[in-house]
N, C-alpha and C positions, 0 to 999 in steps of 0.2 A: 655577654660579658659585653659586648662590641659592640651589638643593638643596640641596649643599655645606653651606653653613653651616647651613639647615638640620637637617641631620639629625648633625652630626659631634658636638653633645652631646645626642646621642640617639640610642644605638648600636642600641637596638631597632627603629628607624625601618628601610624599605628604602634600603640607600644607591646602590644602582643607580637607570638611567637608562631609559625606554622602549625605546631603543635601544642594544645594549652588545655586543660583541661580547669571548670567551676569558671571560667573568664568570659563575659562579655568587656566589646567595647562598640560605642555607638554616637554618631555624630549630628545633630539639630540644625540642622539648618531652615532656619523661619524664613519666611518670605512675602512683602506684603505688598501690592502693587500698588502706583502711583493715588487712587479715586481710595485706597484703606474700603475698599469693596471684597477685595477677596485678600485671607490671608490663608497663608497654609506652613506646616512643617513636614519637611521633608529626613527622615528617619533611619539612613543607612547603618550597618552594622556587621556584627560577628558575632555568633553564640556557642558557646564551649562549653553546653550543661554536661552532667554531669549523669545523665538520664540517656539509655542508648535511645539513640534515631536523635536525639538533640540537638546535635551540632548543625551548622548551619548559619548560612548568610541572609540574611531580612534586605528586605525597607520599608518601616511603616511611611503612610500618607496622615497627617492631620490635615481638617478642613475646618477651617474655624467658624465662614459663614453657616455654617448647616451640623456642626459640631458632631463630622463622623471621623472613621479612620479604618483605616483599611490595612490591612497586616501582610506582605508579600515574602514567602517564603523562598528560598533558593539552594541548591546544595550550599555546601563548606568551599566544595574549590571553586564557588562562583566571584569568589573573595580574593582578590590580587590588592598587593599595594607595593608602592615604587622603596626602596631602599633607601633614599636621602632625601625624599622629601615628601609633602602631604598629596598624592595621588594613590587615591585610592578606585578598584570599582566592583559591582554588585551585578551580577549577568553582562548587563550590555548596559551600563548605567553605569557615570564615571563623577567621579565629584575628588571637588580638591579647594585651596583658599583663593581660587582665581574664578571658578564656577563652577557649576552643574551642568552633566547632559542624562537628560533622562532618555529612557527607553522601555518606559515597562506596560508592558502586554497582555494577561489574560484575561478571564472569563469575572474577573471580581473588578479591573479598573485597568481603563490607557490612558498614561500618561507620556508625553511626547515633548522635546525639545529641547534648548540649550537657552541657560544665561550667563550671564558674566557678570562679575562683581569687580567691583571697584574700588579703595581707597579705604581698604580694610584697617580696622584698631582694633586690633587684639591686646587686649592686660600683658603689661610689660613683662618680661622676662630676664631676670639678671641675674648674672652668678650664683648667688646664694637665694634665689628667689625666681625655680624655671618655674612661671605662670602664676596661674590663683590660688596653689597649692602650696602656696608660699616651702618655708621652712618643712613644713607639713608633706611634703615630698619626695623628703630622701627620707620618712620614716619607711620604714620595712610593711609589709601585710596591713597597710588598710583597706577596708572594704572596697570603695570606693574613692575615688580620681576624679578630679573636675580641672577640667580648660574653658576656659570664655576667646573664641581664637578671636571670635570679631567682635567687636560694642555694634560696630554700625557703618553701613556699606553700600554703596550706590550701588543699579542691577539695569541690566542691560537685555533685552530678551520674551521671548514669547515662549507659553508651553499651552499646550493643547492637552483640556484633562475631559474623558471621554465625549469629546468630540469639538466644547466649549475652546477655544480660542480667547487665550488670556496675558495681554501684553504687559509684562510685567518692567516694562522700560521707563525708568525714573521711580521705582521704587526702592521700600528699603529693606534692607536685611540684615540678618542676627546670627550669628553663631558660636554653638558651646557644644563642649561632646563629655561622655562620661569612660568612663571604665576603671575593672576589676571585678570582684565577687558578682558585687550585686547594689542595689539602691542598701542606704537607710532603712530602719526599720519606720522611721517617720520623720516628716521635713515639708517645707514649704517652700514655693519656687515661684520666682514672680519675672519678669522681667517686659521690659515695652519698650522701643526704639518711634515712636509716634507721638510726639511730644509736639508742644504748637512751636516750636521753636526746635530750627533745626538741628540737627548733629547735638541732641542730649539723649542718651540712651543708660538707661537703671535696671539692673539686675543683681536677686538678691535670691540667696541660698541660704535656709537655716535649717541643721540634721542633727539626728543624732549620732553622733560617732562612738563606733566602739572602742576601747581603750586600752586592752590587758586586763580582760577580767572584766572593765568597767564599764561605764558611758559617759559623758558630756556632750549637749548642746554646741553645736558648731555654727562657724557662719563664714560665706564670702559675699560680701555686698560690695558693688563697684558702681558708680553716676561718674558717665562722662558726660561733663559740662565744660563750655568754653577750653574744647581742645586740651581737656584735663581731663584724667581718669584717676577721682578720687576713691578710695580704697579702704572700708572697715570691715575687717577681719580679727578671727580669735585669735589669730599671730601674731596680731599689729598690736595688741589691745585697747581694741576698740571695746568699746560695751554697748552691747540692746537689750532693752526694757519695755515695759507694759506689751507683751505680744498677746494681743485679742484676736480671736475666731468667733467668727460669729457665719450663719450659711448666709449673710447677703455681706461681708466684708474680711478683711486684714489689714490688722492696727498694727505698727512696731514704730518704734525708737529705735534709734543707733546711733552715738559720737564719739567722738573721741579727741584729742586734748585741742583740736583746730576747728573741727568740725561737728555737725550734727544733721540730722534727719529724719525727717516723720513723715510714714508712711500710712496711705490712705487708699488700700485697693479694695475695690466693688469685686465679685464676681459676680459669676457667671453659667451658663450650662457649657459642659464640655463633654470631651467626647474619650472614651476606653482606649485607652494602650497597652500593649502590653512592656513588662518590665521584666529588671534579668533580676532571677532571685540562682545563686550560688551557680550562676553562669547561664541558668538555664532562663527563658522568657517565657515562661508561665507563671509569671506576676500579673494584675493589671492594677489599674490605673486612670484616673481620672485628669485630663487636662482640656481647658478654656482654651482659645486664642480671643477669645472676643469680650475678656477683662477689662476694666482701666484701673492705674495708681496712678494715682492724685501725692507727690511728694512737695516738701517744703526742705528748704538747701538754707543751713545756717553756719556762716560764719563766727565760729564763740572768740569772744572776752573774759578777759577775768572779771568783767563789771555785768555784759550785756553779746546780746548776741546781732548778727546783721543777717535780715534775707538776701540770700544771696539769687534764687530762684525759686519760681513757684509753679507748677504745673501740673496736668492730667494729661498721661500718656493710655491710649486707647492704641485696640485690640494687643492686650498685653496676654503675654501668658503664664498662666495661673492652675497652680496645684497643689493640693494642699489634702496632705498624704498621713493615716497612721495615725500615735497615739499625740495629742499637740501638746499632757504633761510634760513625756519628756526632755521635748526641747524647751519647755516653762513660760507656755501659752496657756493662754486663762480663755478655755472655751465660751461662749455667750451664748 
């Protein structure tokens, strides 16, 4: 009880307990260097699968430029978390809002070094809306919960990956997380904070949400623009439409009473990541880190619309998984 109260309004913190069943929790650190030639996603987490021997901690490393991924498995007791802040450790690697320290050394991959994060911009947390989930955070038994911990932040530091030094200083980072039983049966996820204009970040998650024996398509969409986070979600009354998915593109529109965004994402080759199913990391999904997201952001009036921003984000993360019909998408 006290643990839940301590972490409810701090989505970045570890939400689980020491002993769980059918539960996972993972953090997604996306890092891109200044040249945009090197993009990675570092994903630490913990898995309390129901199968014998499936309980463990892990670090996944997704490499964007060659579309590869490596899964590093560790004993469950290699995972630890601070009681009053987001500060977790997996084996000899450490993760927080302030940065990461990586010490991955095995036959599959060597990743070593430290990165410092500055000027993070999280999804706002309020009394009645504790993060990206909004009022749905208070609904018990949801399959998967989602948090956006930083739309955009600066990076300082160097990583050595398989003998190659990569300087991430003046690069940009993004940070989110998921926790619960497992991922939805179907979803479209995309993110980029590498537009031509600095400090612009777009994140979108459209998914099938189980709901008391039924299901419905839900979405969490956020745009950081001009130092403001514009939120388009199921619980704020926004509406999403014209979702079109092909082998090359993902397109949709979302709007509320004041604003609208038109999205056209170009798909690229991705790598295979492990994903949670009833807490066990037995699922497989494809994610790209080299896609592109073109957006047009409008301010709406009763009679017209005004274009506020138009741009294309590179080094974009993109996932398209499951039955698109269940989220109202048309496959072309």
